Backbone bond lengths (Angstrom), bond angles and torsions (degrees), N, CA, C in turn:
res aa  C-N    CA-C-N  psi(-1)  N-CA   C-N-CA  omega(-1)  CA-C   N-CA-C  phi
1 M - - - 1.462 - - 1.520 108.36 -
2 S 1.264 113.20 116.14 1.478 118.63 -176.44 1.520 110.96 -80.03
3 E 1.313 111.09 141.13 1.470 116.58 178.40 1.529 109.87 -87.00
4 I 1.278 112.96 134.83 1.467 118.61 178.55 1.521 107.56 -99.70
5 R 1.271 114.32 113.97 1.456 119.50 179.58 1.538 109.64 -97.41
6 Q 1.265 112.65 128.82 1.460 118.65 178.35 1.521 108.87 -109.79
7 T 1.273 114.20 124.22 1.476 119.60 177.69 1.518 108.69 -98.62
8 T 1.291 114.14 130.66 1.465 119.41 179.47 1.523 109.33 -107.63
9 T 1.280 115.77 137.31 1.463 121.87 177.52 1.519 109.16 -109.75
10 R 1.292 115.15 137.53 1.444 120.53 -179.78 1.533 110.07 -90.05
11 R 1.307 113.77 133.32 1.466 119.68 179.52 1.524 108.50 -126.00
12 T 1.291 114.58 128.15 1.467 120.30 -178.99 1.527 110.00 -77.12
13 V 1.310 114.61 129.59 1.464 120.44 178.93 1.518 108.57 -107.44
14 D 1.324 115.69 131.28 1.460 120.14 179.88 1.522 110.79 -65.11
15 F 1.340 114.53 145.85 1.461 119.98 177.73 1.525 109.49 -68.07
16 R 1.330 115.22 129.57 1.462 120.06 -176.64 1.527 112.54 -115.70
17 G 1.306 115.82 7.50 1.457 118.62 -176.83 1.512 113.79 -67.22
18 G 1.342 116.92 -17.76 1.447 119.47 -178.07 1.502 114.03 -72.85
19 G 1.327 116.50 -13.88 1.451 118.89 178.94 1.511 111.22 62.09
20 F 1.332 115.13 -124.56 1.458 121.19 -179.01 1.530 110.95 -100.18
21 A 1.316 117.19 36.56 1.463 121.00 -179.52 1.519 109.66 -62.74
22 P 1.340 117.94 129.76 1.471 120.22 -178.91 1.516 111.21 -71.03
23 Q 1.301 115.45 147.99 1.455 121.79 177.94 1.524 109.27 -105.29
24 S 1.321 115.28 146.17 1.458 120.38 -177.15 1.523 110.53 -73.72
25 R 1.314 116.61 123.09 1.460 123.75 176.17 1.528 108.58 -135.12
26 K 1.338 116.24 61.88 1.456 120.61 -173.47 1.528 112.16 -63.65
27 W 1.301 117.32 -31.85 1.453 120.16 -176.25 1.518 112.09 -66.95
28 V 1.346 117.66 -23.79 1.464 120.28 -179.87 1.525 110.69 -64.60
29 G 1.329 116.87 -43.37 1.457 119.75 178.50 1.514 112.24 -63.64
30 I 1.344 117.11 -38.88 1.462 120.31 178.29 1.523 110.54 -64.14
31 V 1.338 116.68 -41.21 1.461 120.36 179.34 1.526 110.69 -63.66
32 V 1.328 116.91 -40.64 1.468 120.19 179.31 1.526 110.63 -61.19
33 F 1.334 117.40 -44.35 1.463 120.82 178.11 1.525 111.14 -61.96
34 I 1.326 116.64 -44.79 1.465 120.38 -178.59 1.524 110.88 -62.69
35 V 1.324 116.78 -44.11 1.470 120.44 179.94 1.524 110.79 -64.31
36 L 1.332 117.27 -42.50 1.458 120.79 -179.23 1.528 111.06 -64.87
37 I 1.337 116.98 -45.58 1.462 119.91 179.27 1.524 110.82 -65.81
38 G 1.332 116.63 -39.42 1.466 119.37 177.34 1.515 112.40 -63.11
39 F 1.331 116.76 -38.66 1.466 120.20 178.29 1.522 111.13 -64.51
40 V 1.333 116.96 -43.59 1.465 120.24 178.97 1.522 110.68 -66.39
41 E 1.331 117.62 -40.21 1.465 120.85 177.58 1.525 110.88 -60.06
42 F 1.310 115.34 -45.95 1.468 119.52 179.41 1.529 111.19 -65.63
43 G 1.328 116.90 -42.69 1.460 120.08 -177.57 1.513 113.04 -66.79
44 T 1.350 117.16 -40.27 1.463 119.40 -179.29 1.521 112.24 -73.34
45 R 1.303 118.19 -31.97 1.466 120.48 179.80 1.523 112.20 -76.94
46 T 1.311 117.54 -31.76 1.464 120.64 -179.99 1.523 112.71 -88.60
47 G 1.320 117.81 -9.33 1.457 120.50 -179.44 1.513 113.96 91.12
48 F 1.329 116.69 -1.68 1.464 119.49 176.99 1.528 110.55 -63.23
49 I 1.331 115.61 -35.19 1.460 122.35 174.17 1.515 107.34 -114.21
50 T 1.311 117.71 123.47 1.451 121.08 -177.22 1.524 111.37 -70.99
51 N 1.324 116.20 143.70 1.464 121.34 179.46 1.522 112.72 -69.84
52 L 1.320 117.40 -11.07 1.458 120.40 177.45 1.520 112.07 -75.64
53 T 1.313 116.79 -17.55 1.466 120.40 -179.72 1.517 112.28 -107.13
54 L 1.325 116.78 -39.76 1.467 120.89 179.17 1.525 109.07 -135.09
55 P 1.329 117.41 133.82 1.468 119.66 175.53 1.523 111.00 -79.29
56 I 1.315 115.83 165.88 1.460 120.54 176.70 1.531 108.57 -72.07
57 P 1.333 118.34 126.59 1.473 119.90 -177.17 1.513 114.27 -55.49
58 S 1.344 117.71 -35.72 1.464 119.38 178.57 1.523 111.23 -65.41
59 D 1.342 117.96 -34.74 1.469 120.69 175.74 1.529 110.78 -68.41
60 V 1.322 116.55 -36.83 1.461 120.16 176.17 1.520 110.29 -62.95
61 F 1.315 117.03 -41.89 1.463 120.51 178.45 1.524 110.97 -64.64
62 A 1.341 117.10 -40.49 1.466 120.47 177.87 1.529 110.69 -63.09
63 T 1.334 116.97 -38.74 1.468 120.62 177.01 1.520 110.77 -65.29
64 F 1.335 116.75 -38.55 1.464 120.53 176.97 1.525 111.07 -63.54
65 V 1.324 117.15 -41.22 1.467 121.02 178.33 1.527 110.36 -62.99
66 D 1.338 116.96 -42.09 1.468 120.18 177.29 1.530 111.16 -62.49
67 L 1.332 116.25 -40.35 1.461 120.62 178.31 1.524 110.52 -63.42
68 W 1.317 116.51 -39.07 1.466 121.70 178.15 1.523 111.10 -65.74
69 Q 1.336 115.71 -49.16 1.461 119.63 -175.75 1.521 112.80 -67.83
70 S 1.321 116.85 -30.37 1.459 120.32 179.91 1.529 112.74 -76.40
71 G 1.323 117.35 -14.23 1.456 121.54 -178.90 1.511 114.08 86.01
72 L 1.343 117.55 -3.97 1.461 120.31 -179.66 1.532 112.39 -71.75
73 L 1.340 116.58 -21.87 1.463 118.88 -179.03 1.519 110.74 -59.38
74 W 1.334 117.00 -47.49 1.462 120.00 -177.69 1.520 111.56 -73.63
75 K 1.334 117.01 -28.87 1.467 119.18 176.70 1.525 111.35 -64.82
76 H 1.332 116.49 -30.80 1.463 120.43 178.09 1.525 111.91 -90.88
77 L 1.337 116.81 -35.27 1.458 120.18 -172.35 1.524 112.63 -78.30
78 V 1.325 117.50 -41.79 1.469 120.32 -176.31 1.531 112.00 -62.27
79 P 1.349 120.15 -47.18 1.474 118.00 176.79 1.524 113.07 -61.15
80 S 1.325 117.26 -36.98 1.468 119.91 179.56 1.522 111.16 -64.61
81 I 1.329 116.54 -43.61 1.464 119.78 -179.85 1.524 110.70 -64.56
82 M 1.330 116.84 -40.48 1.461 119.75 179.26 1.522 111.21 -64.36
83 R 1.332 117.23 -42.92 1.468 120.25 178.05 1.522 110.59 -63.56
84 L 1.326 116.22 -40.17 1.458 119.99 -179.93 1.522 110.80 -65.96
85 I 1.322 117.57 -43.61 1.464 120.96 -178.43 1.522 111.15 -64.82
86 V 1.326 116.22 -48.07 1.468 119.47 -176.68 1.525 110.92 -66.54
87 G 1.329 117.21 -51.14 1.461 120.26 -177.49 1.513 112.97 -64.32
88 A 1.341 116.72 -45.87 1.459 119.67 -178.60 1.526 111.49 -68.36
89 S 1.322 117.77 -35.22 1.463 119.96 179.30 1.529 110.85 -63.34
90 I 1.329 115.92 -42.43 1.466 119.34 178.79 1.527 110.27 -64.45
91 G 1.328 116.92 -49.45 1.461 120.24 -177.22 1.512 113.38 -64.87
92 V 1.335 116.75 -43.22 1.466 120.50 -178.21 1.526 110.78 -68.75
93 S 1.336 117.44 -41.70 1.465 120.04 -179.76 1.524 111.23 -62.08
94 L 1.325 116.12 -48.76 1.470 119.40 178.30 1.526 110.88 -64.63
95 G 1.325 117.20 -39.19 1.459 120.48 -178.23 1.515 112.65 -64.80
96 I 1.333 117.12 -44.42 1.465 120.18 179.18 1.525 110.41 -66.51
97 G 1.335 116.76 -43.51 1.461 119.50 -179.43 1.515 112.90 -61.88
98 I 1.321 116.72 -48.89 1.463 120.33 -179.48 1.521 110.83 -69.93
99 G 1.328 116.94 -35.47 1.467 119.38 177.91 1.520 112.02 -62.89
100 I 1.327 117.05 -39.52 1.466 120.20 177.20 1.521 110.74 -66.26
101 L 1.332 116.95 -40.94 1.463 119.93 178.28 1.523 111.28 -63.46
102 I 1.321 117.14 -39.76 1.469 120.44 177.44 1.523 110.52 -63.85
103 G 1.328 116.29 -39.96 1.455 119.38 -179.26 1.510 114.14 -70.40
104 L 1.344 117.18 -24.79 1.461 120.20 -174.44 1.518 113.77 -98.55
105 F 1.320 117.40 -29.15 1.465 120.56 -172.66 1.533 110.45 -120.64
106 S 1.316 115.20 123.85 1.463 120.95 -176.26 1.527 112.11 -66.55
107 L 1.329 117.28 -36.22 1.460 120.04 -178.62 1.526 110.98 -66.33
108 I 1.324 116.77 -43.20 1.459 120.38 177.37 1.521 110.51 -65.99
109 R 1.331 116.67 -38.00 1.464 120.18 177.23 1.521 111.12 -60.66
110 A 1.325 116.52 -45.02 1.459 120.31 -178.22 1.525 111.73 -64.18
111 G 1.338 116.72 -31.09 1.446 119.19 -177.32 1.517 114.44 -86.97
112 L 1.341 117.97 -33.73 1.457 120.47 -170.95 1.523 114.29 -102.15
113 V 1.319 118.93 -28.05 1.466 119.68 -178.73 1.531 112.29 -59.70
114 P 1.353 120.03 -44.51 1.476 118.05 175.80 1.525 112.68 -61.33
115 L 1.333 117.26 -36.04 1.462 120.29 178.95 1.522 110.96 -66.81
116 V 1.326 116.90 -44.54 1.464 120.68 178.26 1.524 110.60 -63.69
117 A 1.337 116.74 -40.17 1.460 120.74 178.87 1.523 111.74 -64.98
118 A 1.334 116.53 -28.26 1.462 120.04 -179.36 1.522 112.11 -77.64
119 I 1.340 117.40 -37.89 1.462 119.81 -176.29 1.526 112.97 -93.18
120 F 1.335 117.55 -14.56 1.466 119.70 -177.89 1.534 112.93 -62.99
121 P 1.342 120.93 -42.30 1.469 119.04 -177.09 1.528 114.22 -77.22
122 I 1.319 118.53 -7.62 1.466 120.21 -177.84 1.526 109.35 -67.76
123 P 1.341 118.52 127.41 1.476 119.84 175.52 1.521 110.18 -64.00
124 K 1.308 116.19 117.55 1.461 119.84 -174.30 1.522 111.68 -67.60
125 I 1.325 117.68 -29.82 1.463 120.08 179.02 1.527 110.28 -63.49
126 A 1.337 116.66 -33.44 1.459 119.71 179.83 1.518 112.15 -66.61
127 L 1.327 117.71 -18.71 1.460 121.45 -179.87 1.521 113.11 -89.01
128 L 1.337 117.06 -2.07 1.462 119.64 -178.03 1.522 112.76 -58.18
129 P 1.351 120.62 -45.80 1.485 118.36 176.94 1.521 112.82 -60.04
130 L 1.335 116.85 -34.67 1.455 119.64 178.59 1.526 111.44 -66.60
131 F 1.328 116.71 -40.90 1.464 120.09 177.71 1.526 110.98 -65.98
132 V 1.332 116.97 -34.04 1.462 119.79 176.84 1.521 110.05 -64.87
133 I 1.347 116.81 -40.06 1.473 120.40 178.12 1.528 110.23 -65.21
134 W 1.325 117.15 -41.24 1.461 120.81 -177.22 1.520 112.77 -72.92
135 F 1.355 116.30 -46.97 1.463 120.73 -169.59 1.523 113.84 -111.31
136 G 1.319 117.73 -2.01 1.453 119.84 -177.90 1.520 111.33 88.76
137 I 1.336 115.20 176.86 1.463 120.16 -174.45 1.533 112.06 -92.95
138 D 1.329 116.82 3.20 1.453 119.96 -178.30 1.529 110.89 -83.16
139 E 1.323 116.99 -157.80 1.465 121.96 -172.95 1.524 113.15 -66.67
140 T 1.322 117.55 -28.29 1.471 119.67 -174.57 1.517 111.90 -61.13
141 S 1.325 117.99 -41.35 1.464 120.71 179.82 1.522 110.88 -64.86
142 K 1.327 117.80 -34.49 1.472 121.10 178.81 1.522 110.48 -69.74
143 Y 1.331 116.46 -43.01 1.461 119.87 176.53 1.530 110.61 -60.40
144 A 1.328 115.54 -43.36 1.463 119.87 -176.33 1.525 111.13 -65.65
145 L 1.331 117.26 -41.13 1.467 120.09 -180.00 1.528 111.09 -63.89
146 I 1.326 116.83 -46.34 1.466 120.25 -179.75 1.524 110.52 -65.18
147 A 1.335 116.87 -41.49 1.465 119.96 179.68 1.521 111.09 -63.88
148 F 1.318 117.02 -44.01 1.461 120.03 -179.25 1.528 110.94 -66.99
149 G 1.329 116.61 -36.91 1.462 119.70 179.94 1.510 113.98 -68.49
150 T 1.337 117.17 -31.89 1.465 120.08 178.61 1.522 112.52 -88.09
151 F 1.312 116.71 -17.83 1.466 120.34 -175.34 1.530 111.78 -65.76
152 T 1.330 117.82 -54.23 1.466 120.03 -172.24 1.533 113.45 -65.52
153 P 1.343 120.83 -45.25 1.474 116.90 177.38 1.517 113.13 -65.51
154 T 1.335 117.33 -30.45 1.460 119.46 177.49 1.520 110.78 -68.19
155 V 1.331 117.70 -40.73 1.461 121.04 177.25 1.524 110.57 -59.96
156 V 1.332 116.79 -48.75 1.465 120.99 -178.00 1.522 110.93 -61.82
157 A 1.335 117.04 -45.24 1.463 120.12 -179.64 1.523 111.59 -65.52
158 T 1.335 117.17 -35.87 1.470 120.35 -175.67 1.514 111.59 -71.71
159 Y 1.336 117.74 -50.87 1.469 116.26 -177.68 1.525 111.13 -72.20
160 G 1.337 117.89 -25.01 1.460 119.14 172.02 1.518 111.71 -67.06
161 A 1.340 116.71 -38.28 1.464 120.21 177.56 1.523 111.43 -67.12
162 V 1.334 116.99 -38.45 1.467 119.90 177.27 1.526 110.23 -65.10
163 D 1.321 116.97 -40.85 1.462 119.81 178.56 1.523 112.38 -63.46
164 N 1.322 118.06 -29.73 1.462 121.68 -175.92 1.526 114.00 -86.54
165 V 1.327 117.50 1.48 1.465 119.35 175.89 1.524 109.10 -65.11
166 D 1.316 115.51 136.78 1.465 121.48 -177.32 1.530 110.37 -59.05
167 R 1.339 116.31 117.54 1.464 120.43 -178.30 1.533 112.67 -67.84
168 S 1.321 117.39 -24.38 1.466 119.02 178.17 1.529 110.93 -66.48
169 L 1.323 117.02 -31.70 1.462 119.27 176.54 1.524 110.88 -68.95
170 I 1.336 115.99 -37.74 1.466 119.34 177.49 1.521 110.68 -65.50
171 R 1.331 116.90 -43.46 1.468 119.75 178.59 1.523 111.28 -65.34
172 M 1.325 116.45 -32.98 1.451 119.61 176.54 1.526 110.81 -65.19
173 G 1.341 115.58 -42.21 1.459 118.88 176.75 1.518 112.11 -62.89
174 Q 1.330 116.38 -38.83 1.460 119.51 177.26 1.518 111.49 -65.91
175 S 1.334 117.34 -35.51 1.466 120.20 179.67 1.523 111.93 -67.58
176 F 1.349 116.30 -25.01 1.463 120.44 176.33 1.523 111.56 -91.93
177 S 1.327 116.61 12.54 1.466 123.42 175.54 1.527 112.66 61.31
178 L 1.326 116.31 35.10 1.454 119.60 173.84 1.524 109.41 -72.75
179 S 1.297 115.77 146.75 1.460 119.83 177.76 1.527 110.18 -71.53
180 W 1.331 114.89 164.04 1.478 119.61 179.60 1.520 110.70 -59.80
181 F 1.315 116.30 -42.75 1.460 120.27 -179.77 1.526 111.05 -64.20
182 S 1.320 117.82 -39.64 1.466 120.97 179.49 1.514 111.52 -66.53
183 I 1.334 117.16 -38.19 1.466 120.29 178.15 1.524 110.31 -64.50
184 V 1.320 116.69 -42.42 1.467 119.96 178.90 1.520 110.58 -64.89
185 R 1.329 117.10 -43.91 1.460 120.95 -175.04 1.528 112.85 -74.32
186 K 1.333 117.28 -37.39 1.457 120.13 -173.17 1.518 113.99 -98.82
187 I 1.332 117.85 -19.36 1.466 120.05 -175.96 1.529 111.68 -119.68
188 V 1.333 116.26 -54.26 1.466 119.49 -172.09 1.524 111.49 -68.16
189 L 1.326 116.88 -52.81 1.463 119.56 -176.60 1.531 112.98 -64.82
190 P 1.348 120.36 -46.08 1.468 118.05 175.34 1.521 112.91 -61.98
191 G 1.345 117.28 -37.64 1.455 119.32 179.62 1.515 113.18 -69.55
192 A 1.327 117.35 -28.62 1.465 121.33 -179.75 1.514 112.69 -87.70
193 M 1.322 118.09 -14.52 1.457 120.63 -173.52 1.531 113.98 -60.38
194 P 1.349 121.00 -39.93 1.469 118.31 177.01 1.526 113.28 -58.76
195 G 1.322 117.51 -42.17 1.458 120.26 178.49 1.515 112.23 -68.48
196 I 1.334 117.14 -36.25 1.466 120.51 178.85 1.526 110.13 -64.82
197 L 1.319 117.24 -44.13 1.459 120.07 -179.14 1.524 111.74 -69.14
198 S 1.320 117.15 -34.31 1.468 119.33 175.31 1.520 111.05 -64.26
199 G 1.332 116.31 -41.75 1.453 119.42 176.09 1.513 112.10 -66.52
200 L 1.339 116.92 -29.22 1.456 120.84 179.23 1.519 111.28 -66.30
201 R 1.304 117.68 -33.79 1.465 120.27 176.08 1.524 110.82 -60.19
202 I 1.327 116.48 -44.13 1.459 120.56 179.61 1.522 110.78 -67.60
203 S 1.314 116.85 -42.70 1.461 121.03 -177.76 1.527 111.30 -62.57
204 L 1.318 117.56 -42.34 1.459 120.03 -178.66 1.525 111.38 -72.66
205 A 1.324 117.92 -30.67 1.468 119.59 173.07 1.524 110.64 -64.34
206 I 1.330 116.48 -41.29 1.464 120.34 175.18 1.525 110.43 -63.36
207 A 1.328 117.26 -36.89 1.460 120.79 179.42 1.526 111.39 -61.59
208 I 1.329 117.61 -39.51 1.460 120.82 178.72 1.529 110.23 -66.15
209 I 1.326 117.27 -40.34 1.459 120.66 177.77 1.528 110.90 -61.90
210 L 1.324 116.32 -45.67 1.463 120.14 -179.59 1.524 111.33 -70.05
211 L 1.316 117.71 -28.65 1.458 120.62 175.65 1.521 110.84 -60.31
212 V 1.327 116.30 -46.14 1.465 120.54 179.17 1.522 110.48 -62.90
213 A 1.321 116.63 -44.07 1.465 119.95 -179.87 1.520 111.27 -62.78
214 A 1.331 117.33 -41.66 1.456 120.61 -179.23 1.525 111.77 -67.12
215 E 1.333 116.77 -36.54 1.464 119.92 -178.28 1.518 112.46 -76.53
216 M 1.303 117.16 -16.97 1.467 119.46 176.65 1.521 112.52 -76.28
217 L 1.321 116.37 -6.91 1.458 120.79 179.73 1.523 109.46 -122.81
218 G 1.317 115.23 102.80 1.459 120.00 172.87 1.504 115.53 76.14
219 A 1.325 119.63 28.34 1.463 121.63 176.76 1.523 108.88 -119.35
220 E 1.329 115.82 128.53 1.463 119.73 178.48 1.516 111.12 -78.92
221 F 1.330 116.09 -39.59 1.458 121.14 179.70 1.527 109.00 -124.73
222 G 1.318 114.93 149.38 1.460 122.10 -178.11 1.513 109.12 143.32
223 I 1.330 115.97 156.30 1.460 119.44 -179.33 1.528 111.03 -62.97
224 G 1.326 117.23 -38.12 1.456 120.12 178.02 1.510 111.85 -63.11
225 A 1.343 117.38 -43.27 1.464 121.17 177.55 1.528 110.86 -64.14
226 Y 1.319 116.51 -37.97 1.464 121.13 178.02 1.530 110.96 -64.23
227 I 1.331 116.77 -43.94 1.463 120.69 178.94 1.525 110.82 -65.87
228 L 1.335 117.00 -40.30 1.460 120.55 179.49 1.529 111.11 -62.78
229 E 1.311 117.01 -42.95 1.463 120.64 178.90 1.522 111.20 -65.10
230 A 1.343 116.52 -42.75 1.465 119.65 179.26 1.526 111.42 -65.50
231 G 1.332 116.84 -38.10 1.457 119.65 179.12 1.509 112.72 -68.02
232 S 1.333 117.41 -37.63 1.465 119.73 178.95 1.523 111.79 -66.61
233 L 1.337 117.63 -28.21 1.465 122.05 177.13 1.523 112.51 -92.34
234 Y 1.321 117.72 -0.88 1.465 124.56 -176.39 1.534 110.59 53.61
235 D 1.323 114.70 42.32 1.457 121.62 177.28 1.525 107.47 -94.91
236 L 1.333 115.98 94.02 1.455 120.09 -173.14 1.523 112.40 -65.88
237 E 1.349 117.30 -34.07 1.463 118.83 -179.74 1.521 110.67 -63.19
238 R 1.339 117.04 -48.25 1.462 119.95 178.66 1.522 111.52 -66.89
239 L 1.325 115.69 -36.04 1.467 119.31 178.85 1.522 111.03 -61.82
240 F 1.319 117.11 -44.51 1.455 120.24 -179.13 1.525 111.67 -74.95
241 V 1.326 117.60 -24.68 1.464 119.15 171.93 1.523 109.95 -62.87
242 G 1.347 116.35 -44.75 1.457 119.82 177.36 1.518 112.80 -62.08
243 V 1.332 116.00 -42.50 1.462 120.09 178.63 1.532 110.48 -64.54
244 T 1.331 116.69 -39.66 1.461 120.64 178.78 1.525 111.38 -64.04
245 I 1.332 116.73 -40.14 1.465 120.08 178.04 1.527 110.27 -62.09
246 L 1.323 116.95 -41.99 1.467 120.04 177.35 1.526 110.91 -62.91
247 S 1.335 116.63 -39.89 1.465 119.79 178.55 1.521 111.23 -63.64
248 I 1.337 116.13 -43.07 1.466 119.91 178.26 1.522 110.51 -64.35
249 L 1.332 116.42 -38.78 1.461 120.02 177.12 1.523 110.60 -62.13
250 G 1.337 117.13 -41.28 1.458 120.69 176.84 1.520 112.60 -63.68
251 V 1.333 116.44 -37.37 1.467 119.94 178.06 1.523 110.69 -64.58
252 F 1.332 117.47 -42.56 1.464 120.50 179.19 1.522 111.27 -66.13
253 V 1.327 116.80 -36.99 1.463 119.29 176.18 1.526 110.21 -62.96
254 S 1.330 116.97 -43.12 1.456 120.77 178.91 1.525 111.26 -64.17
255 L 1.326 117.11 -40.44 1.470 120.13 177.71 1.524 110.96 -64.98
256 G 1.336 116.40 -37.15 1.464 119.14 177.92 1.516 112.01 -64.12
257 I 1.328 116.70 -43.27 1.470 119.65 177.80 1.524 110.16 -65.88
258 G 1.336 116.81 -37.39 1.462 119.35 176.70 1.520 112.33 -61.73
259 A 1.343 116.73 -38.81 1.465 119.85 176.99 1.528 111.25 -66.02
260 I 1.339 116.68 -38.06 1.466 119.80 176.86 1.526 110.12 -65.09
261 E 1.320 116.86 -40.32 1.468 119.98 178.06 1.521 111.55 -60.95
262 K 1.333 116.94 -42.91 1.461 119.21 179.13 1.521 111.40 -63.76
263 R 1.316 116.08 -32.67 1.466 119.88 -178.08 1.528 111.57 -77.80
264 L 1.332 116.95 -44.40 1.452 120.48 -174.11 1.525 113.00 -88.80
265 L 1.323 116.96 -24.90 1.470 120.05 -175.60 1.518 111.89 -110.19
266 N 1.331 116.68 29.69 1.472 118.52 179.03 1.511 112.97 -72.40
267 W 1.360 117.14 -6.27 1.449 119.91 176.80 1.525 112.13 -77.97
268 R 1.334 116.22 -13.09 1.469 118.52 178.56 1.514 110.32 -79.52
269 V 1.307 117.06 138.36 1.465 121.88 179.90 1.504 108.70 -97.69
């Protein structure tokens, strides 16, 4: 009786637990920017794109360098960053706190959700004259506008994220006799954090928009005041320098939130 020997070969199988986890491709975004700027540079220099609609990117860069060397860049940028930090911090802090309370307590939800739903669709820029009447034309009205503009989307995103936490995890915590506070701290808040941070991206983008609007009214220095002055003179190079600074500011805000996500959401595979 012949023995049948079976030889087994080992084959390495790639880990699939990550599911649809995104992979870092930072160079793709840089290439897209370079191609887009190169296309505009070529189009404006050859006349394919008229200079009345878009300036030459190299001229915009030269204007930015002049703004840097003259020291006016920091005179406009520092006040804008301070207004953004103060106003957004107030709005986001209140929004996350109240959003969590709405998500956890039915009585607070019943009282505040209709109020939030009523004020959420109001264009915040339209309230700028009202804030000027209430708080004056100084920094307080700018802080209040930015805070109010970031407050409502943060509230909506936060209590929506709390509602979307997997209820089976909460029931599991209850089955292990965890206290209410432990369930909130160990299950609800970590489970809601991805939705809260996603809403934070939207809220801070709105904050930058409201920052420009607030600085266009009664501000001597600031990116919004700089853009308003350039637009009134139809200086496209300076106008696009201001727009570029806002875009760079938005990119840094997005990178900051991404760093927070990596720190707080490292439990995700």
